[in-house]
N, C-alpha and C positions, 0 to 999 in steps of 0.2 A: 965480675960484678960491674967494674968500671966500663968495660967494653959494651955491655948491654945498655948502660946509661948513656954512653956516647952515641950508640946507634939510635936510641930512642930520641935523643935531642936532634940528631941529624934528620931523622924521619919527620919530626915535628917541624923543623925548619923548612924542609922540602915541601911539606903540605901547606905551610903558610905562604911560601913563594908561589906555588902552583894555584892557590886559591885566588891570587890577585890576577890571574890570567884568564878569568872568565870573560866570555864574549857577551857584551851588553851594548845596546845602541847608545852612542854617546849623547845625542841630542834627541830627546823625545819630541813627538809632533807638537805637543802643547807648549814646549819651550822655544820652538822656532820663532814664535811671534815676538818674543823678547829679544832674540838675537837679530831679527830683521829691523829693529828700531833704528832710525837714523842716527841716534846718539852713539850707536856702536860702531859707526864708520871711522876710519882712520883720519880723514880730513873733513873739515866742515864745509869746504867749498871745492868739490872735486874738479870742476872746470877750471877755476883759477889756479889750482895746484898743478894740473896738467900743463897749463900755459907757462907757468913759472919754471917748471921742470924742462919744458922744451927750450925756453930761452937760455936756461943754464947750460943745457947740453950743447946748444949752438955756439955759445960764447966760450965755454971751457973745453970744448972738444971731448966731452965726457959722454959720448953717445952710447945708448943702450943700457945704462944703469937704471934708468927710471921707467923704461918701457914705452916712451913716446916715439912717434914717428916723425920723420922730416929730414930735410937735408942739413948739411953743416953750415950753410950760409944763413939760416934763420928765415928763409922765405916760405917754408911750407908750414 
């Protein structure tokens, strides 16, 4: 009797886990408008943020962490 109960509980747990694996589109087409809003961006001024990151990389020799291009002398 106990083994049957344990098997039933394991089966129910497996079904619950597998039901979370359904394939659904993450972002629906009508929700993309909200995600493309400028308020959803990481930085408010992307140009100035890129410039500050470039200056930081040139001075601290931390090139490549932020993804900006240029030489180590700060001239690019």
